[in-house]
Phi, psi and omega in degrees: 000335174306316179305322181279342176291307182302313186292325183295329176297308183302326183303321187262357186276313181288334185279347178312307181284336187280336188302318189266005180306312182298339185259357180306317178297319173293326178293322182293329178284326183286334183236083183288344175281346185290139175289162173299324179294320179292325177292323171290337173294338182301325184267347190233340183294329181298324183296324185294334185266342184290321185295303185297325183278353167292325176284323175295326179302316177304314184299309184302325180300340180286334182244339183230157176293158176293333177297318183292315179294317175299322175289323173296319185289330182283329176293318176298318180302309178301312182298314178296316188287302180293332181297324183302326187284349177251007182304122172279348178208169177299326186291310180300322181297316181296319177307315183291330177299318184291318180295323181300319179299317182295318180300311179288333175297323176291333187277317196310303184301321181295331181299325183265321184292324181301326174301314179290332178293321185252356178227155178217157176063225189290332176290327176290324174299319179295324183285327171303316175298325182284328177293317175306316182298319181299314182304319182289317174299325171304315179297316181294317181296313185296313177305312180300303179302312179300316177307319175287321182290331180292340182283343184273299178194160173297332179296318187290342179298328181287347179291344176297331176301341175303340174308333178299337180293322176300313180303312180312311181302317177298323183284320188290324178285322194240342178270123182292144173281333188285169178298137178291159181294329178304310185295329179294317180304314180273003180292170188105195180291124184260148174279158184303146171297112175306089191294326178295315183293320177300319182294317182303310181302315175304314184290323171304315179296321173301316183287325179300315183284327168304315179287305182309306187292357176291341180282302179295322187281331189234359179303312185296321179290328179294312182290334167294325175293334176272011181063026175257104181243012178285116184296323181296307174310316178295320173303312174305309186297316177291318177298335181291340176289322176292323177298311176308316180290330169300307178298326175295320182287326179293328185256016186298308187301308184307305185288327177294325178293328177270330180269335175060235181287350173271005190290309177296312178300328177291324182289317173302319177295324178294327176295320182294320182294322180298315179295321177305318180289334183286315186268336187257359182243137177279344189279132175298325177298306184296319168306325180286322177292328178291325168297328181288321175289325171303314179289332176299314181299313181296319182294342181265336182278321186298311182291337176296320183285326181290322178302308185298322178294325178290336177277344179255011183208159180203158177065224182295323180301321181299323177299313183294320177302309182290317182306317181300307181293321185283334174298327178288338176293314182284331167299320175295318180296316177296320189275335187307308178294331177285326176295313181297316179305311183297325180289317179299313183287330177282314190252341192233214184256013174081007184270158176291325178303328176291316182291324178297318178303311177296331176291314180302312182290317179303313183282332165297320181288312180306304181308316180291322182288324175298322184285321178294317180293322177292312177305314181299320183290324188284323189283331186249018177252140176301149183305320184288341178278340181255355186289325182235100175288162184292139179290339186273346187291151173237000000 
């Protein structure tokens, strides 16, 4: 049951910002005096508070148990999430969004470091994959339920945040309060955190989210450019990306075991294939399949990066390392639409189609190059040199 306690926390982190998306239009009607800027803040303000409080979470872990911090974060999550539905004005509503960001910021590093605390080796890699799957599953469930509740009223949409109460029960019942075994094993004098390797992982995470987040942020515009304005179809195609991420996380351990050092190059190539199917195929079915494949590549790469971070850090260092890498997730999310727009406006016609095309070509070239490099290294490396790959490599 420990596994389910950890996964339940992952289930509610990523979905936090997406829950109210279906109700934004209704909220704008309910608060006619609110500016367009304030309405846009409803889906972005929480992210501004998540990054600093991810580091606060690491600081608090020096003095309090992770279980205590997690329970505090869940209480704040419930207050902020459910409280938003009772906000009498836009100022109070924005305050609840800020508080939600604080709660998720405290939770995010814990959801991944708990895996490294209680699992090692292949089990840890498998759990990292399941954490990634849980975050994508949470996004799918949240958007579906919120969409239904939004038809009742904008207030009802916030009821989805009540799922945190179930998560709290799992944490109270099944998550140990004492120091985990992993920390005891790694206790003692710690080696300095390898900053160069951590920077590499952070940059990798940033690039993955610059690529991946162009789907939820720009896909509806891309479909409009293709004269597809059916909102149901748009929702299904975007949801296919989260479904692909779920499948990628669930199958991580199995495919990594088979592909070994070729695993990451193959996933990068899949990202390129996904974008290629989106921009070069006229069929809606193939386009949706391309989004699914792209999501699969993203869902496979993210847990591998987190797994790599867990291998180069431990104890308090792990909290700092995870917070650093996770901050680059939000930086990548924020930068993604701007980078794609810059590429398209500078070198093309300003369309999403152009930026997707450039992304497809670049990822196919990089993926194919990485696969060729991997094949070359395996072919010309002595057997005893490839039998035990570096633990930190991804």
